[in-house]
C-alpha positions in Angstrom: 26.5 6.2 11.1 28.1 5.4 7.8 25.9 4.3 4.9 27.4 2.4 2.0 25.5 3.8 -1.0 27.5 1.5 -3.3 26.6 -1.6 -1.4 23.0 -0.5 -1.2 22.7 0.2 -4.9 24.3 -3.2 -5.7 21.8 -5.1 -3.4 18.8 -3.1 -4.8 19.9 -3.9 -8.3 20.2 -7.6 -7.5 16.7 -7.6 -5.9 15.2 -5.7 -8.9 16.8 -8.3 -11.2 15.2 -11.1 -9.3 11.8 -9.4 -9.4 12.3 -8.7 -13.1 13.0 -12.3 -13.9 9.9 -13.5 -12.0 7.7 -10.9 -13.7 9.1 -11.7 -17.1 8.7 -15.5 -16.6 5.1 -15.1 -15.3 4.2 -12.8 -18.3 5.6 -15.4 -20.6 3.3 -18.0 -19.1 5.9 -19.8 -17.0 4.9 -21.1 -13.6 6.2 -19.2 -10.6 6.0 -19.6 -6.8 3.7 -16.9 -5.3 5.8 -16.8 -2.2 8.9 -16.1 -4.3 7.1 -13.2 -6.1 5.9 -11.7 -2.8 9.4 -12.0 -1.3 11.0 -10.4 -4.3 8.6 -7.5 -4.3 8.9 -7.0 -0.6 12.7 -6.9 -0.9 12.4 -4.0 -3.4 9.8 -2.3 -1.1 12.2 -2.6 1.8 15.0 -1.0 -0.1 12.7 1.8 -1.2 11.7 2.4 2.4 15.3 2.5 3.5 16.5 4.9 0.8 13.7 7.3 1.7 15.2 7.6 5.1 18.7 8.4 3.9 19.5 12.1 3.9 22.2 14.7 4.1 21.4 17.3 6.7 23.6 19.9 4.9 21.8 19.4 1.5 18.2 20.7 1.3 17.7 18.7 -1.9 18.6 15.4 -0.2 16.3 15.5 2.9 14.6 12.6 4.6 11.3 11.6 3.0 8.5 10.5 5.2 7.2 7.9 2.8 6.9 4.2 3.5 5.3 1.5 1.3 3.6 -1.5 2.9 4.7 -5.0 2.2 2.6 -7.5 0.4 1.2 -10.4 2.5 0.0 -13.8 1.4 -3.2 -14.9 3.1 -3.6 -18.5 4.2 -5.8 -18.9 1.1 -2.9 -17.8 -1.1 -4.3 -14.3 -2.0 -2.1 -11.3 -1.9 -3.0 -8.3 0.2 
């Protein structure tokens, strides 16, 4: 299976930029949608989980890492778990 590291890095950077904008706006007191914030964070978590599974069997310094972060979830009450 071929993995496009360039495409992956581009998408990860776009997702981090979205999260950055939401965090910056919320820190500056602007209103934000909780669902948008959770979605942006979960996109970054997903990319982190994916990159931890990418490896090169011929390179001991680039092995698969068994590490997975859990996604955030909004409760019906609007809390984040």
